[in-house]
MARROVEX-40681 format. One record per residue (C-alpha): residue in three letters; chain; x, y, z. Coordinates in pm, whole numbers. Example, Ala and Ser with C-alpha at 12.3 -4.5 7.8 and 13.67 -1.06 7.14 Angstrom:
BEGIN
ALA | A | 1230 | -450 | 780
SER | A | 1367 | -106 | 714
***
This chain:
BEGIN
MET | A | 11555 | 5406 | -667
LYS | A | 11880 | 5339 | -860
ARG | A | 11825 | 4941 | -928
LEU | A | 11427 | 5110 | -1030
ALA | A | 11587 | 5316 | -1309
SER | A | 11817 | 5034 | -1468
TYR | A | 11457 | 4850 | -1562
LEU | A | 11168 | 5156 | -1568
ILE | A | 11273 | 5461 | -1787
LEU | A | 10985 | 5670 | -1810
LEU | A | 10628 | 5683 | -1798
CYS | A | 10423 | 5923 | -2045
SER | A | 10101 | 6053 | -2201
LEU | A | 10096 | 6068 | -2556
ALA | A | 9744 | 6188 | -2596
ALA | A | 9799 | 6372 | -2940
TYR | A | 9899 | 6043 | -3127
SER | A | 9682 | 5764 | -2926
GLN | A | 9536 | 5865 | -2636
THR | A | 9725 | 5665 | -2332
SER | A | 9953 | 5646 | -2141
THR | A | 10239 | 5456 | -2205
GLY | A | 10530 | 5342 | -2025
LEU | A | 10886 | 5154 | -2083
ILE | A | 11047 | 4904 | -1952
GLN | A | 11398 | 4740 | -1983
THR | A | 11648 | 4490 | -1977
SER | A | 12037 | 4541 | -2049
ASN | A | 11953 | 4478 | -2407
LEU | A | 11660 | 4565 | -2492
VAL | A | 11396 | 4844 | -2428
LEU | A | 10961 | 4801 | -2438
ARG | A | 10705 | 5093 | -2482
LEU | A | 10381 | 4903 | -2355
GLY | A | 10029 | 5114 | -2328
SER | A | 9725 | 5142 | -2019
ASP | A | 9515 | 4913 | -2331
GLY | A | 9765 | 4653 | -2275
PHE | A | 9951 | 4675 | -2615
LEU | A | 10301 | 4707 | -2697
LYS | A | 10284 | 5098 | -2845
ASP | A | 10468 | 5296 | -3131
SER | A | 10510 | 5641 | -3148
SER | A | 10602 | 5963 | -3395
VAL | A | 10995 | 5861 | -3273
PHE | A | 11026 | 5569 | -3097
PRO | A | 10917 | 5176 | -3169
ALA | A | 10729 | 4948 | -2947
ILE | A | 11082 | 4732 | -2892
ALA | A | 11452 | 4874 | -2982
ASN | A | 11754 | 4778 | -2816
THR | A | 11926 | 5030 | -2627
ASN | A | 12081 | 5187 | -2908
GLY | A | 11686 | 5250 | -2972
LEU | A | 11748 | 5036 | -3328
ALA | A | 11419 | 4951 | -3392
LEU | A | 11343 | 4566 | -3397
LEU | A | 10951 | 4594 | -3355
GLN | A | 10749 | 4890 | -3468
ASN | A | 10375 | 4787 | -3241
ALA | A | 10236 | 4430 | -3104
THR | A | 9887 | 4362 | -3015
VAL | A | 9644 | 4108 | -2908
TRP | A | 9338 | 3977 | -3097
MET | A | 9028 | 3830 | -2909
SER | A | 8700 | 3651 | -3107
ALA | A | 8431 | 3423 | -3054
THR | A | 8063 | 3384 | -3176
ASP | A | 7753 | 3373 | -2886
SER | A | 7479 | 3115 | -2806
ALA | A | 7302 | 3316 | -3102
GLY | A | 7558 | 3307 | -3347
LYS | A | 7691 | 3680 | -3293
SER | A | 8003 | 3720 | -3420
ARG | A | 8247 | 3947 | -3094
ILE | A | 8590 | 4055 | -3152
ALA | A | 8845 | 4302 | -2994
VAL | A | 9074 | 4445 | -3251
GLN | A | 9304 | 4689 | -3328
ASN | A | 9491 | 4853 | -3623
LEU | A | 9886 | 4844 | -3609
LEU | A | 9904 | 5095 | -3853
ASN | A | 9665 | 5345 | -3749
GLY | A | 9696 | 5254 | -3368
GLN | A | 9300 | 5242 | -3304
GLY | A | 9208 | 5002 | -3121
GLU | A | 8866 | 4824 | -2961
PHE | A | 9095 | 4821 | -2588
TRP | A | 9057 | 5090 | -2335
PRO | A | 9234 | 5145 | -1975
GLY | A | 9039 | 5039 | -1655
PRO | A | 8860 | 4728 | -1530
MET | A | 8500 | 4622 | -1607
SER | A | 8209 | 4529 | -1303
LEU | A | 8153 | 4191 | -1212
SER | A | 7791 | 4241 | -1365
GLY | A | 7680 | 4446 | -1659
GLU | A | 7950 | 4425 | -1850
GLN | A | 7998 | 4874 | -1737
ALA | A | 8376 | 4966 | -1791
ALA | A | 8534 | 5181 | -1491
ASN | A | 8678 | 5595 | -1620
SER | A | 8874 | 5531 | -1872
LEU | A | 9066 | 5845 | -1774
GLN | A | 9137 | 5797 | -1436
TRP | A | 9287 | 5430 | -1543
ASN | A | 9514 | 5574 | -1793
LYS | A | 9815 | 5471 | -1646
LEU | A | 10103 | 5226 | -1590
TYR | A | 10240 | 5021 | -1267
PRO | A | 10593 | 5033 | -1305
LEU | A | 10745 | 4788 | -970
SER | A | 11093 | 4607 | -905
LYS | A | 11177 | 4370 | -700
GLY | A | 11442 | 4668 | -543
ASN | A | 11087 | 4859 | -427
ILE | A | 10948 | 4513 | -322
ASN | A | 11230 | 4419 | -85
ASP | A | 11273 | 4788 | 38
HIS | A | 10915 | 4788 | 120
LYS | A | 10898 | 4430 | 324
GLN | A | 11205 | 4589 | 456
ASN | A | 11089 | 4908 | 585
TYR | A | 10732 | 4837 | 654
LYS | A | 10730 | 4835 | 1091
ASN | A | 10923 | 5123 | 1085
GLN | A | 10728 | 5450 | 1257
SER | A | 10853 | 5697 | 981
TYR | A | 10866 | 5496 | 693
VAL | A | 10662 | 5547 | 361
PRO | A | 10637 | 5393 | 90
SER | A | 10721 | 5449 | -254
LEU | A | 10455 | 5488 | -515
ALA | A | 10500 | 5186 | -660
ILE | A | 10403 | 4985 | -355
SER | A | 10173 | 5251 | -299
ASN | A | 10013 | 5289 | -698
TRP | A | 9971 | 4945 | -661
PRO | A | 9596 | 4865 | -803
GLY | A | 9572 | 4533 | -608
SER | A | 9249 | 4540 | -425
LEU | A | 8907 | 4718 | -611
GLY | A | 8603 | 4592 | -448
PHE | A | 8264 | 4637 | -553
PRO | A | 8127 | 4713 | -877
TYR | A | 8487 | 4544 | -976
ALA | A | 8645 | 4272 | -856
GLN | A | 8809 | 4193 | -478
VAL | A | 9196 | 4128 | -649
ILE | A | 9257 | 4340 | -918
ALA | A | 9706 | 4309 | -973
PRO | A | 9831 | 4040 | -790
PHE | A | 9943 | 4104 | -403
VAL | A | 10097 | 3913 | -113
ASP | A | 9797 | 3915 | 139
LEU | A | 9997 | 3899 | 461
GLU | A | 9843 | 3709 | 753
ASN | A | 9472 | 3848 | 690
ASN | A | 9406 | 3683 | 438
ASP | A | 9084 | 3974 | 366
MET | A | 9149 | 4017 | 29
LEU | A | 9228 | 4405 | 110
TYR | A | 9619 | 4538 | -13
GLU | A | 9686 | 4745 | 281
PRO | A | 10105 | 4780 | 254
MET | A | 10097 | 4935 | 538
LYS | A | 9954 | 4570 | 684
GLY | A | 10268 | 4464 | 533
ASP | A | 10127 | 4356 | 215
TYR | A | 10298 | 4361 | -93
PRO | A | 10308 | 4331 | -522
TYR | A | 10335 | 3965 | -585
ILE | A | 10583 | 3946 | -930
GLU | A | 10738 | 3734 | -1067
SER | A | 11041 | 3876 | -1237
ASP | A | 11318 | 4123 | -1156
ALA | A | 11038 | 4416 | -1326
ILE | A | 10739 | 4485 | -1412
LEU | A | 10506 | 4690 | -1611
PHE | A | 10150 | 4646 | -1556
SER | A | 9846 | 4761 | -1733
ILE | A | 9437 | 4715 | -1718
SER | A | 9198 | 4733 | -1974
ASN | A | 8870 | 4614 | -2128
ASP | A | 8670 | 4613 | -2454
VAL | A | 8347 | 4780 | -2360
ALA | A | 8483 | 5147 | -2234
ASN | A | 8346 | 5233 | -2623
THR | A | 8236 | 5159 | -2976
HIS | A | 8428 | 4944 | -3164
LYS | A | 8530 | 5047 | -3478
VAL | A | 8779 | 4906 | -3605
SER | A | 8604 | 4575 | -3631
ASN | A | 8250 | 4669 | -3606
GLY | A | 8169 | 4398 | -3424
LEU | A | 7998 | 4351 | -2983
PRO | A | 8245 | 4340 | -2736
LEU | A | 8297 | 4069 | -2571
GLY | A | 8342 | 4155 | -2177
ILE | A | 8631 | 4106 | -2150
GLU | A | 8878 | 4262 | -1872
LEU | A | 9294 | 4198 | -1952
HIS | A | 9540 | 4256 | -1765
THR | A | 9907 | 4314 | -1940
SER | A | 10248 | 4216 | -1749
VAL | A | 10560 | 4267 | -1956
MET | A | 10847 | 4133 | -1749
SER | A | 11207 | 4208 | -1774
PHE | A | 11486 | 4007 | -1586
GLN | A | 11899 | 4058 | -1490
ASP | A | 11936 | 3745 | -1610
SER | A | 12187 | 3767 | -1887
ILE | A | 12040 | 3473 | -2143
LEU | A | 11690 | 3672 | -2065
LYS | A | 11862 | 3986 | -2178
ASN | A | 11756 | 3966 | -2488
CYS | A | 11389 | 3924 | -2464
PHE | A | 11054 | 4030 | -2283
MET | A | 10812 | 3749 | -2089
VAL | A | 10448 | 3897 | -2181
ARG | A | 10141 | 3756 | -1944
TYR | A | 9816 | 3831 | -2066
ALA | A | 9552 | 3778 | -1801
VAL | A | 9201 | 3713 | -1976
PHE | A | 8895 | 3779 | -1748
ASN | A | 8591 | 3739 | -1905
ARG | A | 8327 | 3940 | -1725
SER | A | 8058 | 3857 | -1925
PRO | A | 7668 | 3639 | -1900
ARG | A | 7770 | 3505 | -2199
THR | A | 7973 | 3116 | -2248
TYR | A | 8204 | 3164 | -2510
LYS | A | 8252 | 2784 | -2706
ASN | A | 8544 | 2916 | -2951
PHE | A | 8673 | 3209 | -2797
ARG | A | 9061 | 3271 | -2975
PHE | A | 9290 | 3470 | -2865
SER | A | 9641 | 3611 | -3118
PRO | A | 9941 | 3826 | -3068
VAL | A | 9990 | 4007 | -3346
LEU | A | 10342 | 4174 | -3476
ASN | A | 10415 | 4462 | -3720
PHE | A | 10759 | 4425 | -3773
LYS | A | 10947 | 4674 | -3892
ILE | A | 11379 | 4551 | -3804
GLY | A | 11608 | 4878 | -3864
THR | A | 11524 | 5140 | -4020
LEU | A | 11346 | 4941 | -4339
GLU | A | 11018 | 4757 | -4396
ASN | A | 11238 | 4451 | -4596
GLU | A | 11158 | 4171 | -4391
TYR | A | 11145 | 3821 | -4469
MET | A | 10899 | 3656 | -4184
GLY | A | 10903 | 3254 | -4092
THR | A | 10747 | 3005 | -3783
GLU | A | 10987 | 2832 | -3592
ILE | A | 10758 | 2562 | -3517
GLY | A | 10900 | 2362 | -3267
ALA | A | 10934 | 2656 | -3071
GLN | A | 10603 | 2766 | -3131
ALA | A | 10718 | 3121 | -3263
ILE | A | 10702 | 3355 | -3521
TYR | A | 10964 | 3599 | -3602
SER | A | 11085 | 3825 | -3855
ILE | A | 11450 | 3854 | -3956
ASN | A | 11599 | 4141 | -4170
ASP | A | 11739 | 4170 | -4529
THR | A | 12095 | 4136 | -4507
SER | A | 12098 | 4422 | -4792
GLU | A | 12029 | 4661 | -4487
ALA | A | 12363 | 4847 | -4400
THR | A | 12213 | 4918 | -4066
PHE | A | 12293 | 4559 | -3957
SER | A | 12628 | 4518 | -4148
LYS | A | 12491 | 4211 | -4322
LYS | A | 12456 | 4066 | -4034
LEU | A | 12103 | 3853 | -3964
VAL | A | 11859 | 3975 | -3752
SER | A | 11540 | 3875 | -3585
LEU | A | 11215 | 3974 | -3384
GLY | A | 10960 | 3720 | -3271
CYS | A | 10686 | 3607 | -3065
MET | A | 10714 | 3300 | -2850
ALA | A | 10405 | 3108 | -2684
LEU | A | 10502 | 2949 | -2386
ASN | A | 10175 | 2785 | -2163
LYS | A | 9929 | 2692 | -2486
HIS | A | 9966 | 2507 | -2818
ILE | A | 9946 | 2733 | -3090
GLU | A | 9715 | 2637 | -3375
SER | A | 9849 | 2822 | -3702
SER | A | 10065 | 3108 | -3782
MET | A | 9944 | 3337 | -4044
TYR | A | 10021 | 3675 | -4176
PHE | A | 9912 | 3959 | -4377
GLU | A | 10040 | 4235 | -4603
ASN | A | 9998 | 4616 | -4577
ASN | A | 9784 | 4718 | -4922
ALA | A | 9481 | 4675 | -5057
ASP | A | 9504 | 4289 | -5168
PRO | A | 9151 | 4076 | -5160
ILE | A | 9311 | 3756 | -5018
ASN | A | 9615 | 3837 | -4861
GLY | A | 9589 | 4264 | -4741
LEU | A | 9427 | 4477 | -4458
PRO | A | 9134 | 4336 | -4291
VAL | A | 8809 | 4567 | -4274
THR | A | 8558 | 4352 | -4188
ALA | A | 8475 | 4154 | -3830
GLU | A | 8500 | 3859 | -4065
HIS | A | 8800 | 3942 | -4164
PHE | A | 8941 | 3939 | -3803
MET | A | 8809 | 3616 | -3726
ASN | A | 8939 | 3421 | -4015
LEU | A | 9280 | 3548 | -3991
MET | A | 9330 | 3465 | -3634
GLN | A | 9247 | 3067 | -3749
GLY | A | 9472 | 3083 | -4011
LYS | A | 9270 | 3168 | -4335
TRP | A | 9300 | 3453 | -4596
LYS | A | 9051 | 3711 | -4487
ASN | A | 8817 | 3619 | -4782
GLY | A | 8763 | 3266 | -4617
LYS | A | 9041 | 3100 | -4853
THR | A | 9305 | 2869 | -4679
LEU | A | 9627 | 2853 | -4656
ASN | A | 9882 | 2679 | -4927
TYR | A | 10188 | 2574 | -4854
GLY | A | 10440 | 2797 | -5109
SER | A | 10527 | 3091 | -5292
ASN | A | 10306 | 3328 | -5138
GLY | A | 10060 | 3109 | -4943
VAL | A | 9770 | 3218 | -5198
ASP | A | 9879 | 3092 | -5485
GLY | A | 10080 | 2733 | -5388
THR | A | 9914 | 2447 | -5338
GLY | A | 9736 | 2251 | -5072
TYR | A | 9699 | 2318 | -4728
ALA | A | 9918 | 2499 | -4496
ARG | A | 9879 | 2557 | -4098
TYR | A | 10231 | 2814 | -4053
VAL | A | 10334 | 3047 | -4284
TYR | A | 10731 | 3051 | -4404
PRO | A | 10852 | 2758 | -4158
ASP | A | 11138 | 2619 | -4142
THR | A | 11130 | 2271 | -4161
THR | A | 10964 | 2060 | -4396
ASP | A | 10688 | 1826 | -4283
PHE | A | 10638 | 1584 | -4559
THR | A | 10267 | 1584 | -4487
HIS | A | 10286 | 1913 | -4682
SER | A | 10136 | 2099 | -4371
ASN | A | 10463 | 2285 | -4252
MET | A | 10642 | 2283 | -4575
ARG | A | 10918 | 2577 | -4606
TRP | A | 10860 | 2817 | -4814
ILE | A | 11206 | 2915 | -5052
ASP | A | 11078 | 3150 | -5228
GLN | A | 10991 | 3421 | -5000
VAL | A | 11094 | 3817 | -5141
PRO | A | 11121 | 4083 | -4797
SER | A | 10821 | 4322 | -4810
LYS | A | 10611 | 4506 | -4520
LYS | A | 10417 | 4167 | -4328
ILE | A | 10237 | 4170 | -3994
GLY | A | 10221 | 3863 | -3871
LEU | A | 9968 | 3646 | -3601
LEU | A | 10028 | 3375 | -3360
ASN | A | 9699 | 3171 | -3274
PHE | A | 9612 | 2952 | -3065
ASP | A | 9393 | 2719 | -3044
SER | A | 9011 | 2810 | -2953
MET | A | 8887 | 2737 | -2636
GLU | A | 8587 | 2718 | -2375
LEU | A | 8544 | 3105 | -2197
LYS | A | 8331 | 3049 | -1969
SER | A | 8107 | 3337 | -1772
GLY | A | 8313 | 3461 | -1518
GLN | A | 8645 | 3247 | -1546
ALA | A | 8931 | 3367 | -1660
THR | A | 9243 | 3207 | -1893
TYR | A | 9603 | 3353 | -1945
TYR | A | 9845 | 3353 | -2205
ASP | A | 10205 | 3350 | -2158
VAL | A | 10466 | 3487 | -2444
VAL | A | 10788 | 3575 | -2450
PHE | A | 10915 | 3921 | -2715
PHE | A | 11311 | 3773 | -2821
SER | A | 11577 | 3912 | -3082
VAL | A | 11869 | 3740 | -3143
ASP | A | 12111 | 3943 | -3311
GLU | A | 12453 | 3789 | -3152
ASN | A | 12681 | 3613 | -3405
PHE | A | 12336 | 3544 | -3642
SER | A | 12414 | 3366 | -3958
SER | A | 12185 | 3040 | -3949
PHE | A | 11800 | 3006 | -3840
LYS | A | 11881 | 2728 | -3677
GLN | A | 11994 | 2984 | -3417
ILE | A | 11630 | 3083 | -3343
GLY | A | 11552 | 2780 | -3248
GLN | A | 11814 | 2725 | -3014
ASN | A | 11737 | 3044 | -2896
CYS | A | 11397 | 2953 | -2780
LEU | A | 11533 | 2651 | -2584
LYS | A | 11767 | 2884 | -2385
ILE | A | 11481 | 3129 | -2368
LYS | A | 11249 | 2825 | -2229
GLN | A | 11540 | 2704 | -1986
ALA | A | 11540 | 2983 | -1831
LEU | A | 11245 | 3056 | -1793
ASN | A | 11246 | 2742 | -1686
THR | A | 11478 | 2781 | -1387
LYS | A | 11257 | 3003 | -1210
ASN | A | 10962 | 2838 | -1248
LEU | A | 10763 | 3026 | -1510
LEU | A | 10701 | 2775 | -1757
LYS | A | 10351 | 2626 | -1635
ILE | A | 10119 | 2415 | -1737
ASP | A | 9750 | 2677 | -1762
ARG | A | 9410 | 2586 | -1556
ASN | A | 9132 | 2840 | -1646
SER | A | 9031 | 2966 | -1313
HIS | A | 8645 | 3050 | -1197
ILE | A | 8677 | 3434 | -1060
LYS | A | 8574 | 3394 | -663
GLU | A | 8629 | 3543 | -387
PRO | A | 8541 | 3449 | -52
ILE | A | 8810 | 3399 | 221
LEU | A | 9145 | 3076 | 196
THR | A | 9164 | 2930 | 556
TRP | A | 9397 | 2592 | 591
PHE | A | 9269 | 2314 | 884
PRO | A | 9373 | 2152 | 1078
ASN | A | 9608 | 2459 | 1201
PRO | A | 9806 | 2327 | 1447
VAL | A | 9883 | 1967 | 1245
LYS | A | 10116 | 1646 | 1275
ILE | A | 10355 | 1607 | 1006
GLY | A | 10240 | 1348 | 733
ASP | A | 9862 | 1467 | 801
LYS | A | 9590 | 1539 | 569
LEU | A | 9582 | 1954 | 600
ASN | A | 9245 | 2056 | 423
LEU | A | 9175 | 2377 | 236
GLN | A | 8801 | 2527 | 348
THR | A | 8731 | 2745 | 43
LEU | A | 8918 | 2680 | -300
LEU | A | 8936 | 3000 | -457
GLU | A | 9110 | 2954 | -810
SER | A | 9303 | 2667 | -924
PRO | A | 9592 | 2657 | -803
GLN | A | 9932 | 2728 | -1004
CYS | A | 10195 | 2653 | -734
ILE | A | 10080 | 2594 | -343
ARG | A | 10473 | 2575 | -140
LEU | A | 10575 | 2500 | 184
VAL | A | 10808 | 2782 | 265
ASP | A | 11030 | 2847 | 635
LEU | A | 11007 | 3171 | 787
ASN | A | 11299 | 3275 | 657
GLY | A | 11201 | 3199 | 310
VAL | A | 11345 | 2930 | 190
GLU | A | 11119 | 2661 | -58
ILE | A | 11092 | 2338 | 204
CYS | A | 10860 | 2180 | -79
LYS | A | 10581 | 2202 | -340
LEU | A | 10236 | 2036 | -258
ASN | A | 9990 | 1958 | -498
LEU | A | 9635 | 1878 | -398
ASP | A | 9479 | 1593 | -423
ASP | A | 9215 | 1464 | -699
ASN | A | 8927 | 1652 | -569
GLY | A | 9122 | 1976 | -511
LYS | A | 9007 | 1933 | -124
SER | A | 9304 | 1874 | 43
ILE | A | 9699 | 1778 | 44
ILE | A | 9866 | 1517 | 258
LEU | A | 10199 | 1683 | 413
PRO | A | 10554 | 1493 | 357
PRO | A | 10595 | 1267 | 639
ASP | A | 10986 | 1358 | 700
LEU | A | 10940 | 1719 | 760
ASN | A | 11080 | 1918 | 1086
ALA | A | 10810 | 1989 | 1398
GLY | A | 10738 | 2387 | 1375
VAL | A | 10656 | 2729 | 1267
TYR | A | 10611 | 2684 | 891
ILE | A | 10453 | 2942 | 596
VAL | A | 10159 | 2785 | 323
GLU | A | 10169 | 3026 | -6
TYR | A | 9936 | 2914 | -229
LYS | A | 9932 | 3117 | -549
THR | A | 9632 | 3154 | -801
LEU | A | 9628 | 3364 | -1108
ASN | A | 9484 | 3702 | -923
ILE | A | 9661 | 3655 | -557
VAL | A | 9922 | 3502 | -339
HIS | A | 9760 | 3403 | 17
ILE | A | 10027 | 3345 | 265
GLN | A | 9925 | 3138 | 615
LYS | A | 10166 | 3087 | 924
LEU | A | 10159 | 2650 | 932
ILE | A | 10210 | 2506 | 1257
LEU | A | 10384 | 2107 | 1296
THR | A | 10350 | 1906 | 1567
HIS | A | 10507 | 1562 | 1565
***
């Protein structure tokens, strides 16, 4: 429990403020607050991200989603970061009928650490063993009318897709600690955008690490499940950040194009930081961004607060809320030409990315807009981002890009920088055959569940022997000819679950 306490501080209910429960997760330098609706929450006292001394770095953050259905109707789910009203609610969705689970029953967070998992793996066979709440409460499997698998877990031996901790099953995480939530956009009326719901189930996983390079960041994976009967040709997804660094709303905003990141830097005149530049940003990891954008906390008809579904959708396409294109120069409204990114720190002589040098510090809310994509009915996809802060000897804009590069390198060593593959949500049992199999022969996959993110061959001590790739048909792998005979484990990781099966190799 001591190890858990070093990462996860508190789970609490803030019903009077946001009607959703919140939980905290931390690194050695930062603390993040997540809501049961999947958004980075502030309260009347605490910001969404602060350093461990309590200094605010990010007021709050959310994700917006939008699409147009086959009938030409706009569908959208957003949140107003200034008053906390949103269009996502706790709980999963049914696989058909677009029904949401009871939000009150799902109004909770799921904290977990590797310490919890290791303790469980070592002791679950003991007769006197009682699993921790973190292990027993993990929402691994659910069942009809909802998806069989909810939160990723290792389905040890049985491969029955039932989360059964007392039979050795355990949660699967890729970080030292995680804070997990499940939400959907159909449980209530959309009163912020007044748009139609999408029918999306959202799984939010906030990850923290012991790694010293990652002490000033959190990786967040947003898994998006289209539970509706509709296929969306132009599904859009945008992290939205309400910046507030320090005590004053006086930030400069910028885009680090090479790192696919949007950030905000405090005005150095603020005494809180002793005239040191401090930044907070959000970097895309696994998908390409189409644009960055911002709007201000006022009623300006062009760059002010969005109030209609059309306003929100325009901002997600890199346009002002009235449909006017973003300009380069000035504040992006009264400049010239066309731009894709707000306040970039690099100059592209096509003028699409020219640095804007006449920015004044103010209250700006930023968007990082991913490319639109097709999201079919019954499909899932995910978006990996990193929320990061730079505050050590910070004196140059270039250090933001350098910091982003170091973060990516550190995540890459942990096998967390992955190319996304959309996955169909299916639920049959997975088996490999033949078993036993001769070294160098073909190993076949009987039932393809979801598109694989990783297939590994490990020994019985958990040591990775090699990584394997499916063939072009996605149905088999060729075992390397230089393996030793013996008993191994095939680990097959998808978006939803990690399957493990013992495999006997012979000559």
